[in-house]
N, C-alpha and C positions, 0 to 999 in steps of 0.2 A: 416769610409769608405772614399775612395778617388776616384777622377775622374781618370779613367784609359785611358791613351793615348798610352802607349806602347803596343806592340804586346802581345797577350795572347796565351798560349799553349792550343791546343784543347783537349777536353776530350770526351770520349765516353759516350753517354747517355745509361741508362740501362732501362729495362722493367721489372717491377715486377707485376706478376699477382697472385691474391689471389682467389682461387676457393672455392665456397660455393654452397650449394644446391640451385637449381632454384625455383622460385615462379611462380605461375600461374596467377599472377595479376601484374598490373603496380605499380610503386612506385612513391611517391611524397615526397617533403621535407617540413617540418616545419622549418622555419629559423628566427633567430634573430641575429642582429649585434650590437656591441657596441665598441666605441673607445674613447680614451682620448689622446689629443695631448700633446707633451712635455711641452706646455704652459698652460695645464690644461683645454682646451676647450673640451667639451664632444660631442659625436655624437651617436644618437640612430637611428636605421633603421630596419624595418622588411619587407618593400615592395621592389619590383624590382627597382633597381636604381644603380647609380654609385655615390659614395660620397668620399669626402676627409676627412682625419683625420690628421691634420698637414701636414706633407710631405707624408703621406701614402695615398693610395686610395683603395677602396674596391668595388667589383662588386657582385651584386645578380640579377640573371635573371632566369625566368622560363616560359616555354611554355608547351603545351600538350605533347611534345615529349622529351624535355630535360630540365635540370636545370643547371645553370652555376654559379660557385662561383669563386671569384678571389681576390687576394690582391697584391698590389705593394708598395714598399717602396722607395720613391724618395730619391736620394742621397743628403744629406745636404751640401756637399762640393761645390755645384754649387752657393750657396749664395755668395761665395768669388768672383764670376764673375758677381754678380748682377742679378742672375737668380733665380726665385722662383722654388724650387725643386718639389713642389707639382704638377705643371702644366704638366710635362711629365708623371708622374705616373697616374694622372687622365685621361689624354688623351689616355694613353695606355689601361687602363681598359674600357674606353668609347668605344674605337675601338674594344676591345675584345667582348664586349656586342653586338655591331653591326654585327661583323663577325659571331658570334655564332648564332645570330637570323636569319641570311641569310642561314647558312649552316644546321641548325637544326640537325637532327639525323645523318647527314653525317660528322659532325664536329669532328675534332681531336684537342685536346688542343695545341699540338705543332704547328699545322697548324694555329690555331687561333692566337697564339702568333706571328708566322712568318708574317702573313698577317697584323696583327695589328701594329707590329713594322714598317713594310714598309709604312703603311698608315700614321703613326705619323711622320716618316722620311720625307715624301713628303708633309706634311701639314705645310704650311708656317706660319700658325697662332700659331703653337706650338713651343715654344722656345727650346733652347738646354736643355739637361737634361739626366738623367739616373735613372734606378730603377731596383730592383729585381722584380721577378714576379712569382706568383703561381696561376695557373688557372686549375679548375676542371670542367669536363662536365659529368653529369649523364645522361645516356640513360635510360629513365624511363621504357621502355618496356623490354630492355635486362638486366636491373638491374646492369649495369656496370658503375662504376665511373672511368673515365680516367683523369689523372692529369699530367700536365707539371710543373715542378718546376725548376726555375733558380735562384740561389742565396741562401740567408739565411732566407727568409720567408719560410713558409712550412705548412704542414697539418698533421692531425692525423685522423685515423679511430678508433673509440672506439666501442668495442662489449663486452657485459657481464661485464661492469665496468672495462675493462682493454684495453690496447693498442693493436690493431690488426696490424696497419701499422703506421709507422712514417717516414716522408720524410727525406732524407739525406741532410744535409747542404752542399752547394757548395761554396768553397772559394779558391781563388788563394793562399792566405796566410792569417794569422790572421787579421780579421776585413776588409778583402778585398773580398767581395762576388762577384760572377758572377753577371752581370747586363747588361741589354739592354740600349743602349745609342744613343743619337742624338747630332751631332756636326754641326756647321755652315760651313761644308766643303763639302756639297753635300747631295744628297738624297739617299745615299747608306751607309751601314755600313763600317767603316774603316777596311781594311784588318787586321786580327789578333784579332779584338775585339770579345767579347762574342756575340753569336747569339742564337736565340730561339732553333735552332737545337741541342744546347749543353745541353738543359734541361734534367733532369732526368725524365723518363716517368714511370707511374704506371697505371695498370689496376686492379681494385678491384671489385669483385662481392659482392654486398651489400645485406643485409638482413633486414627485418622488425625489427625496434628497434635499428639499428646501429646509431651512431652519427658521424658527420663529423665536424671537427674543422679546419678552415683556419686562419692563423695569421701571422702578420709581426714579425720581430725579436725582437720587443719590448717586446713580451710575452716570447719568448724562451730564450732571454738573461737574463731575470730576474726570471724565474720560472722553477724549475725542474719538471719533468713529474709527480712525486708523488704529488706535490703541485697543479698542474693543475687539476689532477683527484680529489683531495680532495676538491678543491673549486667548482668544477662543481656539486658535489653531485649527480652523476648519479643514485645512488641507489634509489633516490626518483622517478625514472621513469618519467622524464619530458615529459609531454604529450600535451602541447599547447604552443602558442607563449608567453603567459605571464610567464610561468614557464621557458621557454628557455631564455627569456629576463632577468629574475631575475638571472639565472645561469651565463650568459655571463657577466652581469654587476658586479656580485659578483667577478668573476674571474679577470676582468680588474681592478676593484677597489683594490683588494688585490695585484695585480701586480704593480700598481702604488705606493702603500705603500712600497713595496720592492725596487722599482726603486730609491726611495728617501732615503733609509736606507743606511747610509754611513758605517755602520759596518757589513752589510750583505755580506757574500761570495756568490755572485750571480754566475750563470753559466758563464756570461761574464767575471767576475773577475777571476774565477777559470781557464778559458781557457787562459786568459792573463798571469796568473802566470805560466802556463805550458809552455808558449812561452818566459818566462824569464822577463815578464813585471810585476813589483810589483804593484798590484792593489787590492783594496777592496771596497765593496759597490755595490749598484745596478747601473744600467745604465739608466739614464733619457732619454727617447725616446718616440716617438709616439707609442701607443699600439692599435692595431686594431685586432679585433677578430670576426669571423663569426662562429656561431654554428648552425648546422642543425641536425634534427632527421629524419631518414628514416621511412616512414609510407606506408604500402601497401594499394592500392586501389582495392577494389573488382571489378571484371569484371561486 
């Protein structure tokens, strides 16, 4: 990934709605998170919070009306300027949590990202930086998950042991994902740079028993979909936080092994070869995953 200073071409966001049968009860999430930084430091979280995993950041928040999940991948290239890449990503997710908590059932993830980006831009305590972002808001009463995805982090919706929805990767060119940025040039985005309004938008009606997976590109660059599903072992019908935690830890641990395998033809290496770049092996990176299961609550 590189720090983008040049003007970017705008792209149209799209809206994907998956319709399913409605339920007569509210929904809530059982959630567990696990991450391993590129330096080997582990992070485990199940409660509402914002945490860093290396240069990544993740968000888990829940109220009576909504649940919010999010991941951001800080761009490592800022280290060349003496800037800690994790600070911008964590500040962005912290602001997303605050904005969503204020808006509650009225919040839209694109609006959450827009407001949060502006807040971080204007916060003098947050240094320069940039990151991808994927934020989802579940309306517990309407059973609708709305997601805004900018860049190459992303999410999966899993139903009946298969993939119902997979977010689309956004890149300007190979290994140059869309990203929100802050520069010491003022409190507004630079003209031509990526904005939250460029996010791909999704609306998915969820059902009891569905799984939601949010992850940074450390997962998707190293594991193919079939391997993600195999490691989660959803056929075991994960029913509590302990089982979810075991599944997400197993997934990330397997991903780490692949990331350090120099002979493995990873998704990242395969895509590099398609672009004419000879490469083999996994991609050592921060790996951050949030796994949630939808459970209906009786009235």
